[in-house]
N, C-alpha and C positions, 0 to 999 in steps of 0.2 A: 473639753468643752472651749476654753480659752484659746488653745491653740487653733482651733478651727475658725474662732471668728477673726483671729488675727492673720490667717491665712486668704479670709475672703476680704479682709481690710487690705492686705497686701494685693490682692488679684486686682480689687476695684482702683487701688492707686495706680496700679501699673495700665490698667484700660484707661485710665483718665489721661495719663501722661501720653501713651501712645495716641489717643484722639488730638491731643495737643500736636503732636507732631505730624498729624495728619496734613494740617496747612503747610502747604509745599512751600519750599522755598522759592519755587519757579514763579509762584505768584509776585514777588518782589520783581521778578525780570519782566513779568506779564503787565505789571503795574506801572514800570519805566517805561514801556513800549507805549503805553496806552496813552501815559501822561505826555511824551512827546507827540502822539498824534493829536490831542487835545490840544496842545500847544499851538501845533500848527494849524488847525481848524481855527483857532481864536484869532490867531493871526491874520488869516484870510478874510475873517467877517468884518462889515460894516461898523464895527465897533458900539452896537446897541446891547449886543448880548454881553458883550463885557459891563457895561454899564448896568445891567440888571444883575450881574454878579456880583458887583459890590454893593449892593442893596442889602440893610441888616436884615437877618434873618434866614439868611439864603446858604449858610455856608452848613454843611450836613456834619452831623458829627456821630452818625450810626446810620449803617446802610440803609435802614429800613425808616429813618427820622422823616417827619412830615411835619416840619415848622409851619408850612403854609401851604396853601392848594399849590403855588408855583414851586415849591421845593420838591413836590412829589412829581411833579413832572420833570423837572431836572433829573431826578433819581432813576425815571423811567427812560430817560433819554441817555444816562450815563454809560461807557464801554462796557458790555459784558465780557469775562474772560474769555481767551480763544484757545486755551487749552482744554483737555478732556479734563485732567484733574483740576483745574481749575474752576470749571463749571458745575463740577461733581460738587466739590466745597460749598460753592455758593450754594448748589440746590438744597442740600444738607443744614447749611445755616440758616435756609428759607423757613425751616421747619421749628426753628426755636421757639417763636411766640407761641405754636401750638403745644409743644412738649412741655413747656413749662407749666401748665396749667395742671397737670394731673400732680405731680409733687405737691404743688401750692394747696389744691383741693383737699389730697388726701391728708397732710398735716393738720388742715384745719379742721376736719373731719376728727381725727384722731384726739384733737384737743377739746372739741366739742364732748365727745363721747367721755372722756376723761373727766370734763367738769359735770357732765351729766351724772355719772358714777357716783362724784365725790359730794354731789348736793343730794341725791337720792341714796346715798350709803347703800349702793348696789353694784359693788366692783365687778359683777357679771357684765356691765356695759362696756367694759373695757377688754375684755378677753380676747377679741380679736384684732387689737390694735396694734400687736408685734406683726401680725401679717401686712396690715395697711401701712406701717413704717416700713416693711421691707420693699413694698411696692412704690413708696414713696423715693425711697433711697435710690432705688433702681432706676427710677424715672428721672431723679435728679442728677446721676451720673450720665444720662442719656442728653438731657436738655443742656448741662452746663458745657460740654464741647460742643455741642450744636451753637451756643451763644458765642464762643470763640471765633467758630467759621463764619459766623455771621457778622462780627465786629472786626475781624482779622487782628493782627497782632497789635500789642500796645503802640501809641507814638506819642511824641513831646506834644502835638497838637491836640490829644485827648482831653476833653473837658472835666471837671472834678467828679462830676455826676456818674459818666462814663466810665470813670475809673474806679470808682466806688461800686457801680453796679458790677463791673467785670469780675473784681475780687471777692467780692460779697458772694457770688454766684458760683464762683469756683469752690466756696468754703462751705457752700450750704450741702453737697453731698455729704461731705463726711460729718456736717452737725447731725445731719438725719439718719446716718450711719451710727452714730453713736448713740442716739434715741434708741435706736432698734436694739441696739445692744444691751443697753439698761433697761429698758422693758422686760417684764417678767413673761413667761411663757403662757398660754393661753389657760392651760389647768391651775396655775396659780394665781394669775390674775383675777380669773373668775372668782376667786374667794378672798383676796388680799388686797388692800388698798395700794395704790402705787406709793412708791419711796418718794420722799422730800426732794430728792437729787433729782430723781427724772421728771418730777413735776417741775421744778424750777428749770431744767435744762428745755422742754417742751414751752415754756412760757417763753423763753428766751429764743427758740425756735420762730414760733408764731411772730414774734414782735421783727426779728430779723428778715425773716420772710413777706411780712407786708410792707415793712421798708423797702424791699429789695423789688415788690411788684410795683410801689408807687415811683421810686428810680426808674425802672421800666417802662412806664408811662411817660414820665419826663422825657425821656430820652427819644420814645417813638412820637407822642404826640405833641410833644413842648412845654415848656415851663407855664405851670399854672393850669395845667390840663384838668385838675380837679377842682378848679374855683367854682364856687356856686353862682 
């Protein structure tokens, strides 16, 4: 059984690394060409666009960021990748905001069922949680590479919140896989309470995922997006 678990872990890890490799090296070349083209267009302008670009809050830290209504327009006008691979990577990355909802929701449902089972002293509530965690881990292993495709490779200009979001998101699939590993099978979970170590790991996963979701909102919608 343990051998099979490690085989699955190795397979997921390999797939994750291969997904990272899908970010093409040609994108750097394409980015350089786009930068040259943008520089030429900027030099030919009357200077009003340059003045707007110097205004605070206009710098984009994430491809889907909308620091203000004006930023969204700038993002829509930015040059698109010209190669097929570049367009494919950009298209796959655009799915990241949708894909992340599945592992988030499934993990929170697992936590709710574990809490309900503990409060009501009915372990049966948690019998299906191993299946839910398997789906959550699978979804996370899809969403994390999509996030890398959306954001691109790390740069020295990345803000702290983006860096934290990037690497926390990279770790979450393995955290969920560990939860799945430590969760008892359905036939055992239906009659016995969850182990203390599993419960602590699940509580940590909930905190990490909620923090990750908050950082994603900060990046996408701007600082203070949850202010009342």
